[in-house]
N, C-alpha and C positions, 0 to 999 in steps of 0.2 A: 813200388808207387808210382801210380798211372799219372803222365802229365795232363795239362789240362788240355792240348790239341789232341793228344789220344782219345781223353774222354770224350771230349767234342766229338770226333770221328765216328767212336762208338754210337754215342746216342743218334748222330743223324742218320746211322744205318737205320736205326728202328723207327724212325719218323716215317708215319705215312706219306705217301708221295703227295694227296692231298693237303696234307698240312706244309708240306715243303714250301709252299707260296706265302705263308703266314708269316708275318712279321716277328721277327725273333729281338733284333736289338736297335736301339737309336745311337748313332754314335755322331757327335757333333751337328746335330739336329737334321741327319739323314736318316731313312729307316733301310732296315735289312731284311730280306727274308731269310730263310733256313737255307735256302738255294746258294744265295749270294755269300752267305757266310760262310758255306762249306767253300766253296772257291777260293774266298780270300786266307781263309784258315789252311787248307790243304796247300797252297803256294807260298805261304808263311808270309804273307806280305804283312805290311806296317800296319795298313788298316784291320787286318786279319788279327793281329795282335791285339787291337784296338775292342774290335768284336768279341774275341774271346774272353777280354778282360771285363765286357759289361755282361755279357752273358752269365760269368761267373757269378758276378757283382748279385746278378738276380735270382740266383741260385738255380738257374735252367739247367746246369750242369754241375 
């Protein structure tokens, strides 16, 4: 079974460059784009975990 992080990275790879500047999540009142989310999730930061949970809850992944 694929974990959330791997699933996000796979989906991110298929998002067109132009769309990566779009907001994908709002965590604690701050907005995050696909690009920012990618960096945080790739580096396994605490913020990345929160972003990942948010995008999973909104059924983006």
